ZAVEXTI-466182 format. One record per residue (C-alpha): residue in one letter; z negated, x negated, y negated. Coordinates in Angstrom, 1 decimal. Layout:
@vomi: A | w: Z | u: X | v: Y
...
END
This chain:
@vomi: X | w: -21.0 | u: -7.7 | v: 4.8
@vomi: X | w: -18.3 | u: -7.3 | v: 7.5
@vomi: X | w: -16.0 | u: -10.2 | v: 8.4
@vomi: X | w: -13.5 | u: -11.2 | v: 11.0
@vomi: X | w: -14.8 | u: -14.1 | v: 13.0
@vomi: X | w: -13.6 | u: -16.6 | v: 15.6
@vomi: X | w: -15.7 | u: -16.5 | v: 18.8
@vomi: X | w: -13.7 | u: -18.5 | v: 21.3
@vomi: X | w: -10.1 | u: -19.1 | v: 22.3
@vomi: X | w: -8.3 | u: -15.7 | v: 22.2
@vomi: X | w: -11.3 | u: -13.8 | v: 20.9
@vomi: X | w: -11.6 | u: -12.5 | v: 17.4
@vomi: X | w: -14.4 | u: -10.0 | v: 16.5
@vomi: X | w: -15.6 | u: -8.1 | v: 13.5
@vomi: X | w: -19.2 | u: -9.0 | v: 12.7
@vomi: X | w: -21.9 | u: -8.3 | v: 10.1
@vomi: X | w: -22.7 | u: -11.6 | v: 8.4
@vomi: X | w: -24.7 | u: -12.6 | v: 5.3
@vomi: X | w: -23.1 | u: -12.0 | v: 1.9
@vomi: X | w: -21.9 | u: -15.2 | v: 0.2
@vomi: X | w: -23.9 | u: -16.6 | v: -2.7
@vomi: X | w: -23.1 | u: -18.9 | v: -5.6
@vomi: X | w: -23.7 | u: -22.5 | v: -4.4
@vomi: X | w: -22.2 | u: -24.5 | v: -7.3
@vomi: X | w: -21.8 | u: -23.9 | v: -11.0
@vomi: X | w: -18.0 | u: -23.8 | v: -10.7
@vomi: X | w: -18.1 | u: -21.1 | v: -7.9
@vomi: X | w: -17.3 | u: -17.4 | v: -8.2
@vomi: X | w: -17.9 | u: -14.5 | v: -5.8
@vomi: X | w: -15.1 | u: -12.0 | v: -5.4
@vomi: X | w: -15.1 | u: -8.5 | v: -3.9
@vomi: X | w: -12.0 | u: -8.8 | v: -1.6
@vomi: X | w: -9.5 | u: -6.1 | v: -2.5
@vomi: X | w: -6.7 | u: -7.4 | v: -0.1
@vomi: X | w: -6.4 | u: -10.1 | v: 2.6
@vomi: X | w: -3.9 | u: -10.8 | v: 5.3
@vomi: X | w: -3.4 | u: -12.3 | v: 8.8
@vomi: X | w: -1.2 | u: -15.4 | v: 8.6
@vomi: X | w: 0.7 | u: -17.1 | v: 11.4
@vomi: X | w: -1.6 | u: -20.1 | v: 11.0
@vomi: X | w: -4.5 | u: -17.8 | v: 12.0
@vomi: X | w: -2.8 | u: -17.2 | v: 15.3
@vomi: X | w: -3.0 | u: -21.0 | v: 15.9
@vomi: X | w: -6.7 | u: -20.7 | v: 15.4
@vomi: X | w: -6.9 | u: -17.6 | v: 17.6
@vomi: X | w: -5.1 | u: -19.5 | v: 20.4
@vomi: X | w: -7.5 | u: -22.4 | v: 20.3
@vomi: X | w: -4.8 | u: -24.9 | v: 19.2
@vomi: X | w: -6.8 | u: -26.2 | v: 16.2
@vomi: X | w: -9.8 | u: -28.5 | v: 16.9
@vomi: X | w: -13.3 | u: -28.2 | v: 15.5
@vomi: X | w: -13.5 | u: -24.3 | v: 15.4
@vomi: X | w: -17.0 | u: -23.0 | v: 15.9
@vomi: X | w: -18.2 | u: -19.7 | v: 17.2
@vomi: X | w: -18.8 | u: -17.3 | v: 14.2
@vomi: X | w: -16.4 | u: -19.0 | v: 11.8
@vomi: X | w: -15.1 | u: -16.5 | v: 9.3
@vomi: X | w: -11.3 | u: -16.4 | v: 9.3
@vomi: X | w: -8.7 | u: -15.8 | v: 6.6
@vomi: X | w: -6.9 | u: -17.8 | v: 3.9
@vomi: X | w: -4.7 | u: -15.2 | v: 2.2
@vomi: X | w: -7.1 | u: -13.4 | v: -0.1
@vomi: X | w: -7.4 | u: -11.8 | v: -3.5
@vomi: X | w: -10.1 | u: -9.8 | v: -5.2
@vomi: X | w: -12.2 | u: -8.9 | v: -8.2
@vomi: X | w: -14.7 | u: -11.4 | v: -9.6
@vomi: X | w: -18.2 | u: -10.0 | v: -9.4
@vomi: X | w: -20.3 | u: -13.1 | v: -10.1
@vomi: X | w: -19.5 | u: -16.4 | v: -11.9
@vomi: X | w: -21.3 | u: -19.7 | v: -11.7
@vomi: X | w: -22.8 | u: -21.2 | v: -14.9
@vomi: X | w: -20.2 | u: -24.0 | v: -15.2
@vomi: X | w: -17.1 | u: -21.9 | v: -14.7
@vomi: X | w: -15.6 | u: -21.1 | v: -18.1
@vomi: X | w: -12.2 | u: -20.0 | v: -16.9
@vomi: X | w: -13.1 | u: -16.7 | v: -15.1
@vomi: X | w: -15.3 | u: -13.8 | v: -16.0
@vomi: X | w: -16.7 | u: -10.8 | v: -14.1
@vomi: X | w: -14.0 | u: -8.2 | v: -13.7
@vomi: X | w: -11.1 | u: -10.6 | v: -13.5
@vomi: X | w: -8.6 | u: -9.8 | v: -10.7
@vomi: X | w: -7.6 | u: -13.1 | v: -9.0
@vomi: X | w: -5.4 | u: -14.5 | v: -6.3
@vomi: X | w: -7.1 | u: -17.3 | v: -4.4
@vomi: X | w: -4.9 | u: -20.2 | v: -3.0
@vomi: X | w: -5.6 | u: -21.2 | v: 0.5
@vomi: X | w: -6.1 | u: -24.8 | v: -0.6
@vomi: X | w: -9.3 | u: -25.8 | v: -2.5
@vomi: X | w: -8.6 | u: -28.3 | v: -5.3
@vomi: X | w: -11.0 | u: -30.2 | v: -7.7
@vomi: X | w: -8.4 | u: -30.8 | v: -10.4
@vomi: X | w: -9.9 | u: -34.2 | v: -11.2
@vomi: X | w: -9.1 | u: -36.7 | v: -8.4
@vomi: X | w: -5.9 | u: -38.8 | v: -8.5
@vomi: X | w: -4.0 | u: -36.6 | v: -6.1
@vomi: X | w: -4.7 | u: -33.5 | v: -8.2
@vomi: X | w: -3.6 | u: -35.3 | v: -11.3
@vomi: X | w: -0.4 | u: -36.4 | v: -9.6
@vomi: X | w: 0.3 | u: -32.8 | v: -8.7
@vomi: X | w: -0.3 | u: -33.4 | v: -4.9
@vomi: X | w: -2.8 | u: -30.5 | v: -4.8
@vomi: X | w: -3.0 | u: -30.1 | v: -1.1
@vomi: X | w: -4.0 | u: -33.8 | v: -0.8
@vomi: X | w: -7.1 | u: -33.3 | v: -3.0
@vomi: X | w: -9.6 | u: -36.1 | v: -2.2
@vomi: X | w: -12.9 | u: -34.3 | v: -3.1
@vomi: X | w: -13.0 | u: -30.8 | v: -1.8
@vomi: X | w: -13.4 | u: -31.4 | v: 2.0
@vomi: X | w: -17.1 | u: -31.9 | v: 2.7
@vomi: X | w: -16.0 | u: -33.1 | v: 6.2
@vomi: X | w: -13.5 | u: -35.6 | v: 4.8
@vomi: X | w: -14.9 | u: -38.4 | v: 6.8
@vomi: X | w: -14.2 | u: -36.5 | v: 10.0
@vomi: X | w: -10.7 | u: -35.7 | v: 8.8
@vomi: X | w: -10.0 | u: -39.3 | v: 7.9
@vomi: X | w: -10.7 | u: -40.3 | v: 11.4
@vomi: X | w: -7.6 | u: -38.3 | v: 12.5
@vomi: X | w: -5.4 | u: -38.4 | v: 9.4
@vomi: X | w: -6.5 | u: -41.7 | v: 7.8
@vomi: X | w: -7.6 | u: -40.0 | v: 4.6
@vomi: X | w: -9.4 | u: -36.8 | v: 3.6
@vomi: X | w: -7.3 | u: -33.9 | v: 2.4
@vomi: X | w: -8.0 | u: -30.7 | v: 0.5
@vomi: X | w: -10.5 | u: -28.2 | v: 2.0
@vomi: X | w: -9.0 | u: -25.0 | v: 3.3
@vomi: X | w: -10.4 | u: -21.5 | v: 3.4
@vomi: X | w: -11.0 | u: -20.0 | v: 6.9
@vomi: X | w: -9.8 | u: -22.9 | v: 8.8
@vomi: X | w: -11.4 | u: -25.4 | v: 11.1
@vomi: X | w: -14.4 | u: -27.7 | v: 10.3
@vomi: X | w: -12.1 | u: -30.7 | v: 10.1
@vomi: X | w: -10.7 | u: -29.0 | v: 7.0
@vomi: X | w: -14.1 | u: -28.3 | v: 5.5
@vomi: X | w: -15.5 | u: -25.4 | v: 7.4
@vomi: X | w: -15.2 | u: -23.1 | v: 4.5
@vomi: X | w: -15.8 | u: -19.3 | v: 5.1
@vomi: X | w: -12.5 | u: -17.4 | v: 5.0
@vomi: X | w: -11.5 | u: -14.3 | v: 3.2
@vomi: X | w: -10.9 | u: -11.8 | v: 5.9
@vomi: X | w: -14.2 | u: -10.3 | v: 4.8
@vomi: X | w: -15.6 | u: -7.9 | v: 2.2
@vomi: X | w: -16.7 | u: -10.7 | v: -0.1
@vomi: X | w: -15.8 | u: -14.4 | v: -0.6
@vomi: X | w: -17.3 | u: -17.4 | v: -2.3
@vomi: X | w: -14.6 | u: -19.4 | v: -4.1
@vomi: X | w: -15.5 | u: -23.0 | v: -4.8
@vomi: X | w: -13.8 | u: -24.9 | v: -7.6
@vomi: X | w: -12.7 | u: -21.5 | v: -8.9
@vomi: X | w: -11.8 | u: -22.9 | v: -12.3
@vomi: X | w: -8.9 | u: -24.8 | v: -10.8
@vomi: X | w: -6.8 | u: -22.9 | v: -8.2
@vomi: X | w: -7.2 | u: -19.1 | v: -8.6
@vomi: X | w: -4.9 | u: -17.3 | v: -11.0
@vomi: X | w: -5.7 | u: -14.1 | v: -12.9
@vomi: X | w: -3.3 | u: -11.2 | v: -12.2
@vomi: X | w: -1.9 | u: -9.3 | v: -15.2
@vomi: X | w: -1.9 | u: -5.6 | v: -15.5
@vomi: X | w: 1.0 | u: -3.8 | v: -13.9
@vomi: X | w: 1.2 | u: -5.8 | v: -10.7
@vomi: X | w: -0.2 | u: -4.4 | v: -7.4
@vomi: X | w: -2.3 | u: -6.3 | v: -4.9
@vomi: X | w: 0.5 | u: -6.1 | v: -2.4
@vomi: X | w: 3.0 | u: -7.6 | v: -4.8
@vomi: X | w: 0.9 | u: -10.7 | v: -5.5
@vomi: X | w: -1.3 | u: -11.2 | v: -2.4
@vomi: X | w: 1.1 | u: -13.6 | v: -0.8
@vomi: X | w: 0.9 | u: -16.0 | v: -3.7
@vomi: X | w: -2.3 | u: -17.1 | v: -1.8
@vomi: X | w: -0.1 | u: -18.9 | v: 0.8
@vomi: X | w: 3.1 | u: -17.8 | v: 2.3
@vomi: X | w: 5.2 | u: -17.1 | v: -0.8
@vomi: X | w: 4.6 | u: -20.6 | v: -2.3
@vomi: X | w: 4.9 | u: -22.1 | v: 1.2
@vomi: X | w: 8.3 | u: -20.5 | v: 1.6
@vomi: X | w: 9.3 | u: -21.6 | v: -1.9
@vomi: X | w: 8.2 | u: -25.2 | v: -1.3
@vomi: X | w: 10.1 | u: -25.3 | v: 2.0
@vomi: X | w: 13.3 | u: -24.1 | v: 0.2
@vomi: X | w: 12.7 | u: -26.5 | v: -2.7
@vomi: X | w: 12.5 | u: -29.4 | v: -0.1
@vomi: X | w: 16.1 | u: -28.7 | v: 0.9
@vomi: X | w: 17.5 | u: -29.8 | v: -2.5
@vomi: X | w: 19.8 | u: -26.8 | v: -2.4
@vomi: X | w: 23.2 | u: -27.0 | v: -4.1
@vomi: X | w: 25.4 | u: -24.0 | v: -5.0
@vomi: X | w: 27.7 | u: -24.4 | v: -1.9
@vomi: X | w: 24.9 | u: -25.1 | v: 0.6
@vomi: X | w: 24.2 | u: -23.4 | v: 3.9
@vomi: X | w: 20.6 | u: -23.4 | v: 5.0
@vomi: X | w: 19.5 | u: -22.6 | v: 8.6
@vomi: X | w: 15.9 | u: -21.4 | v: 9.2
@vomi: X | w: 14.1 | u: -21.4 | v: 12.5
@vomi: X | w: 11.5 | u: -18.6 | v: 12.7
@vomi: X | w: 11.7 | u: -15.2 | v: 11.1
@vomi: X | w: 8.0 | u: -14.7 | v: 10.7
@vomi: X | w: 6.7 | u: -14.0 | v: 7.2
@vomi: X | w: 7.2 | u: -17.6 | v: 5.9
@vomi: X | w: 10.7 | u: -17.8 | v: 7.4
@vomi: X | w: 11.8 | u: -14.4 | v: 6.0
@vomi: X | w: 10.4 | u: -15.3 | v: 2.5
@vomi: X | w: 12.2 | u: -18.6 | v: 2.8
@vomi: X | w: 15.4 | u: -16.7 | v: 3.1
@vomi: X | w: 14.7 | u: -15.1 | v: -0.2
@vomi: X | w: 13.6 | u: -18.4 | v: -1.8
@vomi: X | w: 16.8 | u: -20.2 | v: -0.7
@vomi: X | w: 18.8 | u: -17.6 | v: -2.5
@vomi: X | w: 16.6 | u: -17.8 | v: -5.5
@vomi: X | w: 17.3 | u: -21.5 | v: -5.6
@vomi: X | w: 21.1 | u: -21.0 | v: -5.3
@vomi: X | w: 22.0 | u: -21.3 | v: -1.7
@vomi: X | w: 25.5 | u: -19.8 | v: -0.8
@vomi: X | w: 24.5 | u: -18.9 | v: 2.7
@vomi: X | w: 21.4 | u: -18.6 | v: 4.9
@vomi: X | w: 21.3 | u: -18.3 | v: 8.7
@vomi: X | w: 18.0 | u: -17.3 | v: 10.3
@vomi: X | w: 17.1 | u: -17.9 | v: 14.0
@vomi: X | w: 14.6 | u: -16.0 | v: 16.1
@vomi: X | w: 14.4 | u: -13.9 | v: 19.2
@vomi: X | w: 12.3 | u: -10.9 | v: 18.1
@vomi: X | w: 14.4 | u: -7.9 | v: 17.0
@vomi: X | w: 12.1 | u: -6.7 | v: 14.2
@vomi: X | w: 11.9 | u: -10.2 | v: 12.7
@vomi: X | w: 15.7 | u: -10.7 | v: 12.9
@vomi: X | w: 16.1 | u: -7.3 | v: 11.2
@vomi: X | w: 13.7 | u: -8.4 | v: 8.4
@vomi: X | w: 15.8 | u: -11.6 | v: 7.9
@vomi: X | w: 19.0 | u: -9.5 | v: 7.6
@vomi: X | w: 17.2 | u: -7.3 | v: 5.1
@vomi: X | w: 16.4 | u: -10.4 | v: 3.1
@vomi: X | w: 20.1 | u: -11.3 | v: 3.1
@vomi: X | w: 20.4 | u: -13.8 | v: 6.0
@vomi: X | w: 22.9 | u: -13.9 | v: 8.8
@vomi: X | w: 21.1 | u: -14.2 | v: 12.1
@vomi: X | w: 21.2 | u: -15.8 | v: 15.5
@vomi: X | w: 19.2 | u: -14.4 | v: 18.5
@vomi: X | w: 18.2 | u: -17.4 | v: 20.4
@vomi: X | w: 17.3 | u: -15.3 | v: 23.5
@vomi: X | w: 21.0 | u: -14.7 | v: 24.2
@vomi: X | w: 22.9 | u: -17.3 | v: 22.1
@vomi: X | w: 23.1 | u: -21.1 | v: 22.3
@vomi: X | w: 21.8 | u: -22.0 | v: 18.8
@vomi: X | w: 23.7 | u: -25.2 | v: 18.4
@vomi: X | w: 27.0 | u: -23.8 | v: 19.6
@vomi: X | w: 26.7 | u: -20.7 | v: 17.5
@vomi: X | w: 25.8 | u: -22.6 | v: 14.3
@vomi: X | w: 28.9 | u: -24.8 | v: 14.8
@vomi: X | w: 31.0 | u: -21.7 | v: 15.2
@vomi: X | w: 29.5 | u: -20.0 | v: 12.2
@vomi: X | w: 30.0 | u: -23.1 | v: 10.0
@vomi: X | w: 33.4 | u: -24.1 | v: 11.4
@vomi: X | w: 31.9 | u: -27.3 | v: 12.8
@vomi: X | w: 30.4 | u: -28.5 | v: 9.5
@vomi: X | w: 26.8 | u: -27.5 | v: 10.3
@vomi: X | w: 24.0 | u: -26.5 | v: 7.9
@vomi: X | w: 23.4 | u: -28.7 | v: 4.9
@vomi: X | w: 19.6 | u: -28.2 | v: 5.3
@vomi: X | w: 17.3 | u: -26.8 | v: 7.9
@vomi: X | w: 13.8 | u: -25.3 | v: 7.7
@vomi: X | w: 11.5 | u: -25.3 | v: 10.7
@vomi: X | w: 9.1 | u: -22.4 | v: 10.0
@vomi: X | w: 7.7 | u: -22.1 | v: 13.5
@vomi: X | w: 5.3 | u: -25.0 | v: 14.1
@vomi: X | w: 3.2 | u: -26.0 | v: 17.1
@vomi: X | w: 3.8 | u: -23.0 | v: 19.4
@vomi: X | w: 7.5 | u: -22.9 | v: 19.5
@vomi: X | w: 9.4 | u: -22.2 | v: 22.8
@vomi: X | w: 12.9 | u: -22.6 | v: 24.1
@vomi: X | w: 15.5 | u: -25.3 | v: 24.8
@vomi: X | w: 19.3 | u: -25.7 | v: 24.6
@vomi: X | w: 20.0 | u: -29.3 | v: 25.3
@vomi: X | w: 19.2 | u: -31.4 | v: 28.4
@vomi: X | w: 16.6 | u: -33.4 | v: 26.4
@vomi: X | w: 14.9 | u: -30.2 | v: 25.2
@vomi: X | w: 14.9 | u: -28.8 | v: 28.8
@vomi: X | w: 13.2 | u: -31.9 | v: 30.1
@vomi: X | w: 10.7 | u: -31.9 | v: 27.3
@vomi: X | w: 10.1 | u: -28.2 | v: 27.8
@vomi: X | w: 9.3 | u: -28.7 | v: 31.5
@vomi: X | w: 6.8 | u: -31.4 | v: 30.5
@vomi: X | w: 5.2 | u: -29.5 | v: 27.6
@vomi: X | w: 4.6 | u: -26.2 | v: 29.5
@vomi: X | w: 2.1 | u: -28.1 | v: 31.6
@vomi: X | w: 0.6 | u: -30.3 | v: 28.8
@vomi: X | w: -1.6 | u: -28.0 | v: 26.7
@vomi: X | w: -3.0 | u: -30.9 | v: 24.6
@vomi: X | w: 0.4 | u: -31.6 | v: 23.1
@vomi: X | w: 2.0 | u: -29.4 | v: 20.4
@vomi: X | w: 5.5 | u: -28.1 | v: 21.0
@vomi: X | w: 8.4 | u: -29.3 | v: 18.8
@vomi: X | w: 11.2 | u: -27.3 | v: 20.4
@vomi: X | w: 12.2 | u: -25.6 | v: 17.1
@vomi: X | w: 11.9 | u: -28.8 | v: 15.2
@vomi: X | w: 14.2 | u: -30.6 | v: 17.7
@vomi: X | w: 16.8 | u: -27.8 | v: 17.5
@vomi: X | w: 16.7 | u: -28.0 | v: 13.7
@vomi: X | w: 17.1 | u: -31.8 | v: 13.7
@vomi: X | w: 20.0 | u: -31.5 | v: 16.1
@vomi: X | w: 21.7 | u: -28.8 | v: 14.0
@vomi: X | w: 21.4 | u: -30.4 | v: 10.6
@vomi: X | w: 24.5 | u: -32.0 | v: 9.4
@vomi: X | w: 24.4 | u: -35.8 | v: 8.9
@vomi: X | w: 22.8 | u: -36.8 | v: 5.6
@vomi: X | w: 21.1 | u: -33.4 | v: 5.3
@vomi: X | w: 17.5 | u: -32.3 | v: 4.8
@vomi: X | w: 14.9 | u: -31.2 | v: 7.3
@vomi: X | w: 12.1 | u: -29.1 | v: 5.7
@vomi: X | w: 9.1 | u: -28.5 | v: 7.9
@vomi: X | w: 6.5 | u: -25.9 | v: 6.7
@vomi: X | w: 5.7 | u: -25.0 | v: 10.3
@vomi: X | w: 2.1 | u: -26.1 | v: 11.0
@vomi: X | w: 1.3 | u: -29.0 | v: 13.4
@vomi: X | w: -2.2 | u: -30.4 | v: 13.8
@vomi: X | w: -2.2 | u: -33.3 | v: 16.1
@vomi: X | w: -0.2 | u: -35.1 | v: 18.9
@vomi: X | w: 3.3 | u: -33.5 | v: 19.4
@vomi: X | w: 5.5 | u: -33.6 | v: 22.4
@vomi: X | w: 8.8 | u: -35.6 | v: 22.4
@vomi: X | w: 10.5 | u: -35.4 | v: 19.0
@vomi: X | w: 14.1 | u: -36.3 | v: 18.5
@vomi: X | w: 13.3 | u: -39.2 | v: 16.1
@vomi: X | w: 16.4 | u: -41.1 | v: 17.2
@vomi: X | w: 18.6 | u: -38.2 | v: 16.1
@vomi: X | w: 16.7 | u: -37.9 | v: 12.8
@vomi: X | w: 17.2 | u: -41.6 | v: 12.1
@vomi: X | w: 20.7 | u: -42.1 | v: 13.2
@vomi: X | w: 22.0 | u: -39.0 | v: 11.3
@vomi: X | w: 20.3 | u: -40.2 | v: 8.1
@vomi: X | w: 18.3 | u: -37.1 | v: 7.7
@vomi: X | w: 15.5 | u: -36.6 | v: 5.1
@vomi: X | w: 12.3 | u: -35.0 | v: 6.5
@vomi: X | w: 10.0 | u: -33.3 | v: 4.0
@vomi: X | w: 6.8 | u: -31.5 | v: 5.0
@vomi: X | w: 3.1 | u: -31.0 | v: 4.0
@vomi: X | w: 0.6 | u: -28.3 | v: 3.2
@vomi: X | w: 1.7 | u: -26.4 | v: 0.1
@vomi: X | w: 0.8 | u: -27.7 | v: -3.4
@vomi: X | w: -0.2 | u: -24.2 | v: -4.3
@vomi: X | w: -1.3 | u: -24.8 | v: -8.0
@vomi: X | w: 2.3 | u: -26.1 | v: -8.7
@vomi: X | w: 3.9 | u: -22.8 | v: -7.7
@vomi: X | w: 1.6 | u: -19.8 | v: -8.1
@vomi: X | w: 2.1 | u: -19.1 | v: -11.8
@vomi: X | w: 5.9 | u: -19.6 | v: -11.8
@vomi: X | w: 6.3 | u: -17.4 | v: -8.8
@vomi: X | w: 4.0 | u: -14.7 | v: -10.2
@vomi: X | w: 6.4 | u: -14.7 | v: -13.2
@vomi: X | w: 9.3 | u: -14.2 | v: -10.9
@vomi: X | w: 7.5 | u: -11.2 | v: -9.4
@vomi: X | w: 6.7 | u: -9.8 | v: -12.8
@vomi: X | w: 10.4 | u: -10.1 | v: -13.8
@vomi: X | w: 11.4 | u: -8.2 | v: -10.7
@vomi: X | w: 13.3 | u: -11.1 | v: -9.1
@vomi: X | w: 11.4 | u: -10.7 | v: -5.9
@vomi: X | w: 8.8 | u: -8.4 | v: -4.3
@vomi: X | w: 7.2 | u: -10.1 | v: -1.3
@vomi: X | w: 5.5 | u: -6.9 | v: -0.1
@vomi: X | w: 8.6 | u: -5.9 | v: 1.8
@vomi: X | w: 7.3 | u: -8.0 | v: 4.8
@vomi: X | w: 4.2 | u: -5.8 | v: 5.3
@vomi: X | w: 4.3 | u: -3.7 | v: 8.5
@vomi: X | w: 0.7 | u: -2.8 | v: 9.0
@vomi: X | w: -2.1 | u: -1.9 | v: 6.6
@vomi: X | w: -5.8 | u: -1.2 | v: 7.3
@vomi: X | w: -8.9 | u: -0.4 | v: 5.3
@vomi: X | w: -11.2 | u: -1.2 | v: 8.2
@vomi: X | w: -11.9 | u: -4.7 | v: 9.2
@vomi: X | w: -13.1 | u: -3.4 | v: 12.6
@vomi: X | w: -9.5 | u: -2.8 | v: 13.4
@vomi: X | w: -8.9 | u: -6.5 | v: 12.9
@vomi: X | w: -9.2 | u: -7.7 | v: 16.5
@vomi: X | w: -6.6 | u: -5.2 | v: 17.7
@vomi: X | w: -4.3 | u: -6.1 | v: 14.8
@vomi: X | w: -4.6 | u: -9.8 | v: 15.5
@vomi: X | w: -3.4 | u: -9.0 | v: 19.1
@vomi: X | w: -0.5 | u: -6.9 | v: 17.9
@vomi: X | w: 0.6 | u: -9.7 | v: 15.4
@vomi: X | w: 0.2 | u: -12.3 | v: 18.1
@vomi: X | w: 2.0 | u: -10.4 | v: 20.8
@vomi: X | w: 4.7 | u: -9.0 | v: 18.4
@vomi: X | w: 4.0 | u: -5.4 | v: 19.5
@vomi: X | w: 4.3 | u: -2.2 | v: 17.5
@vomi: X | w: 6.9 | u: -3.8 | v: 15.3
@vomi: X | w: 4.1 | u: -5.9 | v: 13.7
@vomi: X | w: 5.4 | u: -8.5 | v: 11.2
@vomi: X | w: 2.6 | u: -8.7 | v: 8.7
@vomi: X | w: -0.9 | u: -7.2 | v: 8.5
@vomi: X | w: -2.8 | u: -6.6 | v: 5.2
@vomi: X | w: -6.4 | u: -5.4 | v: 5.0
@vomi: X | w: -8.0 | u: -3.6 | v: 2.0
@vomi: X | w: -11.7 | u: -3.9 | v: 3.1
@vomi: X | w: -13.0 | u: -1.6 | v: 0.4
@vomi: X | w: -10.4 | u: 1.0 | v: 0.8
END
């Protein structure tokens, strides 16, 4: 089969690789009908995630048709159309039973390696690095889905692939980020990053009752998408974010902030951020918390900081003193996918939201993948979200 693979920092190629096979009785094999490039994939492409190996198959936003079922899987059958969450969960460990699905204790075969960094093993992830299990990803024609009797959900008739594909990651991620804000009916939420997660977070904040959402970015197409989703916007390339937020909120500030950028953020407003920026630009081993620091500074005292943006390891100077002295609550973590997928699919079915509005580029040819990765990374050709349909 064809698949998109990581070769080295900055190099993604389409290769012919062996078809996946059933390896465990709870597995299924799917024929991939739709998959997407996520912002997290760009961190892999950029070489920011450790333990990637040449030839690793990428992709963790995937859905498809079940074509083979393991002998112990009694939930799914051949012909089922399923969305596959990016986290792999056993359903049996204490974390799964507590509902902390992304903290599953059993599905990462390299859990010992991960525990050396994080203290404990966490859930295995599709198409990510070997520290998260080394599982083959879904930017491919076929995918093996382990523990397929736990996470994947069957799609009902009447919903298109594009409507439900993002239940695999970014829609639940955006929803969890908004939920972490404990939104009240009079609340203002500010969101850093108008990529797919940030724009869907705008929608989710309104679904949860926010009165006002302000989105911050510097890319015109992304700011336009955020406005389409209902947000007011700040262009950080020509506005001082803190000053503008204070003006827009009459000095009160946002009640909650969402940092949807992660480890590769750029920019600085304050003296502290400018000093940190100068250090960070020459220290590639540290991840960049510029957006996080802006968000911490902007949040009103006693508010919430929600951080869906991905970080992997050591981070440059973070404004922890500001966080502590303002009495802010920080909430973060990989998304507990199983908690959200079915309720959010019901919202799609009822017509409350259609996440497909973020798609800018579509392809039926995985060989176009490397070029589309570059367009998504470089934000060229108005590229905001790429979806592949490998079988046409």
